[in-house]
N, C-alpha and C positions, 0 to 999 in steps of 0.2 A: 504494500500500500504506500509506504514512504517513497518507494522508487517511482510510482506513478505520479505522485504529487510533485516530486522533484522534476520528472520529465515534463509535466504540464507547466510548471513554473518556468523551466528553461525554454520551453517552446513559446510560451507567452512572451517572455523577455526577448527572445530572438526574433520572432515573427510579428508579434503584436505591437512592438515598439519600433519597428523599422520604419525609416522615413518613406513616405509615399513616393511612388515613381513619378517623375515629371511627365507632364502630358506632352505628347508629340504633336498634338493637334494644332494646326496653324490657326491664327486668329481669323475669325470670320470676316467676310467683306464688310459687315456692319460695324464690327469692332474697328477695323482699319479706317473706315469712313468716319467713324466717330472721333478717332484720334486726329485725323486730318482736318475735320471740321472744327475741332477744338483749336488746332493751330491757326486756322484761317480766322476764326473768331477772335483769337487773342490779338491778331494783327489788326483786324478791322475795328475792334472795340477800343483801341488805344485812343487817348485823347490827343488827336492830331493837332489841336490848337497849341500844344506845348512843343511842337517840332517846327523846324525851319521848313521853308518851301522845298529845298533839296532833300531834306530827310523825309518829308511826306511823300515826295515822288519816289524815293527809294523804297519806302515801306509798301506803297500800293503797286507801283509799276514793277518792282523787282521781287521783293520778298513774297508778297501775296501771289503774284503771277507765277513765280517759281513753284510754290506749293500747289496752286490750282492746276497748272499745266502738267507738272511732272509727278504729282502724287494723286490728286483727286481725279482728274480726267482719265488716266489709264485704268484706275480701278473701276470707275463707273462704266467706261466703254467695254472693258473686259467682261464685266458681269451683266451687262444688259444684252437682251436677246436682239438678234437682227431685226425681228419684226416689231420690236418695241421702239416706236418712233419718238418717245419722250426723251430718250437720251441718245444723241449722236454727236459727233464732233462739232458740227455746225451749230447746233443748239447750245452746247456747252460753251463754245467760244462766244456766242451771242450773250449768254449770261455773264461771262467775264467782261464783255464790252459794256454791258449794262452797269456793272460795278464801276468801271472806269468813268462812265457818264455821270454817275452819282457823285463821285469824288471830283470830277472836273467841275461840276456845278457848285459843289460846296467849297472846294479848296483851290480851284483853278489848277488842278493837276492834269497834265496831258501826258499820257503814256504813248510813246512812239511805236 
């Protein structure tokens, strides 16, 4: 009986307390988009009044555009179905242009 208790305790210590295996599952598209949207929002929600005109242009025309074109768009395009007309390159670029228009009107920022 003592041997069984000893074996059970050793088994519990060995297997019951072992660290869990890391998940090999890649983050879902929605997790990736959430992270990217957070980055884009952090850029857009800055108080641009506290920045010079050159800094504002850099923030919107370079930082935001870099994330949008090289992180956000590829994931959306990769995961949208060909028959899904809501997301295509032309429409996504039109959304980006709309962002530029808003900032051009508010801060006289012109992205070339």
